[in-house]
N, C-alpha and C positions, 0 to 999 in steps of 0.2 A: 494548671490553676496554681495560683501562689497563696500560700494564707493571707488572711484579711490583715490591713495594717487601717492604722490611723480611724477614721467614722467608721469603716464597716467591721475592725474589730471590736469596736465600743457595741457597735449594733449585734455583732454575734454573742458577745457577752451576756448584753442584753436579752437573748433569746435564749440561751444557755440558762440564764439563771431563771426566765419565765420560764422554763421548761421544767426546771427540776421543781420551783415553786408550784406549777400547776398538777405536777405528778404527786408532791406530797400533800396539796390540799384536796384532789383528786381522790387518794386515799384514806386523808382526814374526814371527809364529809362522811364515808361511809361506816368509819369506826361507831358512831351512836346506835346506827339504826342496823347492820349486819345481824349481832345477838339479837333484835327484836324480829327482823327478819327469820331466822334460824326458826326463831320459837315458834313463829306463826305456821312455818312449816313443819315443824315436827311436831307440835303440841302440846311442849312441856320445857320448862326452863331447864331441867335436868338435861335432856337430849340435846337442847339448843349448847347450852355449856360444852358438852362434850363434842358436837361438829365443831364448834367454835375452836377449842383445841385441834381438833384435827385439820382444818382450814387452815389454820396459821404455820403449823410444823410443814403443811404441803406444799404453801407458799415459800417459804425459807428453803425446802429442799427441790423446788423448780428453781429457785433464784442461783441456788449453788450450783446448778448443773448447766441453765441457760447463760450464767453471767460470763464466763469464759469462751463461749461459742459467739457473743455478741462482741464482745471485746476484739477476738479473732476475726469477726468478721469487719470489723472498723477498720481494723489494720489493712485488712486488702482491698476493701471495695470503697473507704472513705467514710466519715463519721457521717456526716450530710443523710445518706439514705437509709443509716440504722438509726439515727435518732427520730427522722420522720416516720419511719415505718413502725417505728414501737411508739410514738403518741397517736398514728392511725388505728392502730392494733388496741392501743389502749382505751380510746373513744368506743372502737364498735366491741369490744368485750363487755364496758360499764352499759353500752345500751342492751346486749346481749343479757345481763344479769340484772337488769332492770324490768326485765321483760318475763324473766325466766318463772314459769308456773310450776315448777317442780327444782327439789331439792339437788337431784343430780345435773340437772344443767345450770343450776346455779355453781355449785363444785366446779363442773369443767370450766365455767365461767371463770371464777378467783383460781384456777389453774393458768389459764392463756394470760390474765392478767399476770402473774407470777413472771412467765415468758419476758410480756411487754416491758414491765418494769425493769429489768433487767439495764435498760437505758442508761439508768447513773452513772456505771463504768464508763459508758461511752462519752458521756457529760462531760465527766472529770477527765477523760484523754483529749477531749476537745479542748479544754482548758489548759492542759500540759502544751499541746500545739500552738497556741494563740499568746502566751502569755512568757513575757523574759525570765527567765531564771530567779532575779532579782527581785521580781515580784509575786511568785506563783503562790506563797504561804499568804496573803494579803487577799489575793483572789479567791483562792480555793477559802479563805473564811468567808469572805461573801458570798459565795455559793453555799457554804455551811449555812449562811445567815437565811437562805431559804429553806432549809428544814425547819427552823425555829420559827418564822416566820406561819409556815404552813402549819406547825405545830399547833398554833395559838387558834388561828384564822378556823384550819378545816373541822376540826371537831364540832366546836361552836358553830358553825352554819350548816353543819349535818345534822345538829339537836332542832336547831329553828326549821330546816328544810323537813327534817323527819316529822314534826309536828303537824306538816301539811297535809303530807303523805308518804308513808313509808318507804316508798320507792323513789319519790324525788329525789332524794341527796344523789342515786346513781345515774338519772338521767342529766342532773346539774353536772355530775363528774366527766359523763361522756361528751357533753357539751364543751367543757371546759379543754379535755386531750383536743376533739376535733378541733376546734379552735386556735389551739395552740400549731397543731400540724399544718392549719391552713394559713397563720402567721411565717412559721416558718419556710413552709414551700417557697415565698416569696422574700421572705430576708433572709434567711440563712444561707452563708455562703461555706462553700468545705474547707476545712482546715489542713486537711492532709493530702499536697498534691500527690497526683498519678506517680512521678519518680521517688517520692519517700515512703511509697506504700510496701506492702510486704508483698512480696511476689506471687504467694501463692497461699491459698488456706487450707491447712492440715486439721481433719478430724480427730487425728492422731495426738494431735497437742491440744487440740480446743477442748479438753474436758479438767473437770479438775484436779485429776494424777498429773495429765499431762503440764499443766501449771505450775505444779508443784517443783517438779522439774525443771521448767522454765526461769522462778525463782530463785531454784538454788543453784544457777552458773552465776550468782551474784551472793555474796556471803551478808555484804550490808543490805543488800534489797529483800533476803529471806529473814535477816533479824527483824528488818523493821517490818516486813510482814506478819511476822509475830508478834508484835507489838500491837499491831493492827486487830489482829484476831484477838488476843487477850484482853484488850480494850473495849472491843465490841461484845465480849461475854460480859466484861465486869458490867458495861451498859445495861445488858438483860435484868439487871436489879431491878430498875423502876418500873421499863413495862410489864412484869411478871407480878411484883411483890407491894409495889407502892401503894395500891390502892388497899389489897387487904392489911398492911402493914398500918396503914395508917386506921383505917375502921379497927383493927385490933387494939392499937395503940391510944387512939385519942378520938376514936368514934367519929369519925368523919364520916360524912355521907357526900352524895355525888356533887354538890354545890361546893362546898370544902376543898374537894380534890380537885375539881376545875378550875377554880380561882388559883391553886396552889402549881397546879400545872399549866395555867395560863402563864404565870408569873415565871416559871422555867424556861418558857419559850422566848419571853421578853426579853430574859436576861442572856440567854445564849443568842439570840440575833443580835444584842448590842454586843457579845462580846466577838461574834463571827463576824459582822458586817463592820466594826469602828475599831474596837481593842486591836485584833489581830495586825491589821495594817499598822497601827501606830507602833507596836511592839515589835513586828518582823525585822523592820530595818536597823533596830538599833540592838535588839538581843542576837539575831541570828535564829537560823532554824533550830539548833542544838539546844540551845536554853529556853527556844520557846517550849519546846515537845518538855524539858526536864521541870518547867514551872507546872505546864498543864496537867502532867500527871500528878507533882507531888499535890496540886489543888483537888485532883481525883482523891488522891488518896484519903486530904484532911474532909471532902466533903463526906466522903462514903462512912467515915469514923464519927462525924456529927450527927449524920442522920442513924446510925446504928445508936447511938449513947443520946440522942435526945429525949429527955426525960418528960418535956413538953411541946408543943407543938409551936411556938416560937420559936425554940432552938433548931428544930426541924426547918423552918421555914429561912431562919438566919443561913442555914448551910445551903440555899439555894444559889446565891450569886456566890459561893465558893464553887458548888458543882458547876456553875455556868463557864469558870476560869478553865476548868478541865476542857474546856473547848479550844482551848490554843492549841494542845496538841496534836489533833487531827491533820488540818491545815500545815503545820511543819512539819509532819512526817509524811504527807501528801509531796511538799515541797522537796523534800529530800529522796524520796523516793524517783518521782519523776527526772532528777537530774542524773540518776542511777541508770537511764535504759534510753536507747536511742528510739528516734521518732516512729520509727515503723512498728514498735513494739509498745507503745502507750495503751493500745488497747488490750493489748492480751494483759499488760500491767493490773491494768483497774478492772479488767474482767476477773484475772487472778484475786486481787484484792475482793472484790464483791463477793466472789464463791465463797471465801475465807469467812467473811461475814455473814453470809447466808448459814455456813455452816457451824457461827455459834448460834444464828437463829433456832437451828433444830432441836439443841439439846438445853438451850442456856435457861429459858425459860423452866423447864423441867427442875433441872440441877436449884435454882433460887426458891422457887413454889415450895421442892421436898424440903430444904434447909429452913423455911420459913414455918414450916407444918412441924418439923422434928423441934425447934426452938420456943412452940407455944405448948405444946403438948408433952414435951419432955418430961419426965416428973422429979429429974435430979437440978433440972436447969429451967429459968423462965428467961429466955433472951431473946424477946423479939425481931431485936437488928441484928441478928444472926446474918441474914442473907446477905446485910449490907456490909457484914465483917469480912464474910467470903469475898464480896467485891474489892473491898479495900487490898486486902490481901492480895488481891490478882494484882491490881493498879502499883501496890509494892514492886512484886516482881516487875512487872515494867520497866518500873521505875529505876530500879537497880538493874535489868538489861538494858536502859536506853542509855544509862550512863557510862555501861562499859562497853557496850558497840559504838557509841559515837564518841568515844574519846579522841580519835583522831580528826574528827570534826570541829571547824572551830568557827565563830561568828565573823563575818566578813568585816575588814577593815570599812569605818562609815566614810572615807574618804578613799577610797577603790572598788568602784561598783560592780559586780559581779557581770560577767560576760554570758553574754548567750549564744551559743553556735548557730542553734538554730533557727532563731529570732532575727 
């Protein structure tokens, strides 16, 4: 089977886009209700907070180990079966969580969702299979827009559904995942033909340590993977401290936080879906990456030093431009790796991002706690300053690492040997 072309390629990309969007929606839907469900099961807010932290760490840890396995499986058996089985498994898992009568069954369900959600890496590998090199940054940007859209719609929908019944969001998430499986079963073609697949699946390399050895075979790939890890680590400052920071500094409640996070999603979707595609052919991957990281540094500094809420809101569009860096990095990475190893590459990257999720929240929450309780210093934005420092290091490293890469001449389109 050959990779899809023309209308089939467009249909395949639409499915992958919808797959990522539904995955983000399904996880976003349960964000507003999972803590309340934990509170009902444990009997107190304090216990619910502890279990919410356990669930979050466990989810990241499972993805850390599962992503390389899924990536290697897709290199060996193709992208289609891995993506479809992940969607089906995710739907079944959400149904189990909707019915879970005890905390431990809910915990098991969340653990299984960590396994099935690792399909993000396979979706990225699929995009690398079917997209010419010169269009990969723009296409990865479109895929990133699905995250922004899901980030806006998911929690809002979950809040509405949770107001009807606390378990209803789980049922809706299950229905979305199963519907996506049924749609993909009839629409999604295979992107990796048999002659381009890895000859075997080796458990010895399908684990985090094995993936580091795999990345280490290529200096540029290893260096860019380090950028992915540090950038993702810096991004956890938002997930872990934004609500606490705005409450402490501006006395914001859930409504104000919700509005600003919706603005974050809208701006991010605009940058990923439209602006990246416009800038990538003009700037090239290297400059797109450097500009994205520079905007990331500026946005973190603006948030750290924002004396008023309006200054923080002004930082949101700047932060959205940080999103230029991710599709540029993905484009450069996929061009360094053979077709039969794209799954392993994406699995390795997902594993590194999950690793950042294991201790990133703890790092930033501890910095925030110290910054507001320190007797010598009162610097509530210290966590954002740490994130800015991480991104400054990324910017310096990216500038040095990619000095040999130049933007393509506009009159000479890049060649795509595989497509």
